[in-house]
N, C-alpha and C positions, 0 to 999 in steps of 0.2 A: 463546630465549636466556637462560640465566641467568649471573648477574653474580659472580664468584669474588669475596669481601671478599679487601683486601689486607691482609697482615699489616704492622705499623708496630711498629718497637721502639723504645721509648722511650732518647731520648738519656741517657748516663750523665750531662750536667749537670743533669737534671732533679732530680733528688734531693737534689741540692746546692742547688739554687735553692731547692726547697722549704721545706729547712732553713731558709733563712734569710729565703725571703718571708714564712712563717707566720706569727714573732712581728711583723713589723715590718707585716702588714695586720691581724693582731688588736689593735695598738695604733694605726692609723688613717693609716700612713704610705703616700700613693697611691703605687700604683702599677700606675698607666692604668688599665683596665677591670677590673683582677684582684681579686680576693673570695675567704673562703674559703667552702667547701663544709662541710657537717657532714652526714654520712649516716650511719645505723646500717649496723652491719656486717652483710652478709646471714647469715654464720654466729656471730659471735662476739655479737650483738645490741648491739656497742659503738659509740660514736660516733666516726667517723671525720673528720678534715678532712682538706682539701687545698687547696692555691690554685687557682682556675680562672680564666680569663675569663667574664668576663659579658657576652654581648654584646648591648647594647640599640639598636632604632633601628626610626621609624617607628611605638612603641607594643608592639613584640614583644620578646621579652625567651627567651634561651635561654644553652647552653654546648654547645658541639663536644669532641668529644675527639682533639686532633690525632693523638694516638698510637695512636688505634682502644682497642682491648677492656682498657682498666685495670681496677686494684680500683675506684676510684669512679665508675666506669661500672656494672659490676655489682652493687654496693652500690645507687646511684641505680635502678639498674632494677630491683632485687627490693625496695626502702624504696616510690617512689614520690614518696615527699617528702624534705626538706631543707631547713636550715637556711644561708640565705645571710647570712654576717657579714662589717661592716666595718669596723673600731674598736668603738664602741659600739654601733653599729647593728646590729640583726638582723632578718630576715625569715622566715617561714613562706614557703615555696613547695612547691607542686605541679610535680612534672616529667613530662612527658609526652614518649615518645620516638616519633619521627618515622622516618615509614616513608622508601623509598628517594626516593618523590618529593618528599615534603614536607620532607625534608633538603635534596634541592637546591632547593628553592623559599627554605629558610628561608638556605641559604648565599648564594644570589642577593641573596632582598631584606634581609638583615640583617647579614651578616658583610660581604658584596663592599662596600656603599656606605661602611661603617666604616672598612675597608681605604682604599676608595678617597679617603676625605676626610683621611685621617691619614698624614702622610708615617713616621711610625716605626712609627706601627700596623700602617700596608700591609707596610712593611719586615718586621716581626714577623712577621705573618702568613705571607708571600709563602718567607721564607727562616727562619725559626727552624720555625715550624709545619709548615710546608713543602704548604699550602692555596692552590691554587692557584683564587683566586675569578673568575677568568677563564674557567675550566671547571667550574663547579657540580657538572655529573653525574660526574667525575673525582673532584674532591674529595670527597665524598659517599661516593664507595666506602670502606667498613672504617671511617669515622669514625663513630661513631655520635653522634647530635644529640638534643638534650633542648630542649622550648622548655618556660618555667617560667611558672607563673599564680601568685598570691595564692590562698591557698584560698577568700575569696569571688569572686573571678574563675571558678571552675569552678563553686560553686555557682549564680553567677548565668546561668551560659550552660545548666544543666541545669533 
């Protein structure tokens, strides 16, 4: 049985939020686990920066696209590398897109514990991003998930 990916629409408020969040994150104003991710554009080759939520738990880090196939997802998939920035701190990362089974595991093992341990974070994940952490198999459908590593971690694994 093949699972058809869901199509998600980016809510109208997201571009407005991004317009305000981008400069705030750039100067280091804390916004929960949000950071800026800069990825080389897949067509233009120019750096493209957008706010994302970097989930970190139990030694694993990654990002999920709550709104499905967005431009930053397609750019990250093509580039495989990005710069994660918060204020003056920046880090080069290698992004590995997870398959369906690995994405379910990541949601279950990383995102769900974070959502359950934070009242505001849990509300945001469930009602704004509309990710049902109690059903990670459902939550992973149509939502690209990338695990991120430092280049040193990738080199050490090989």
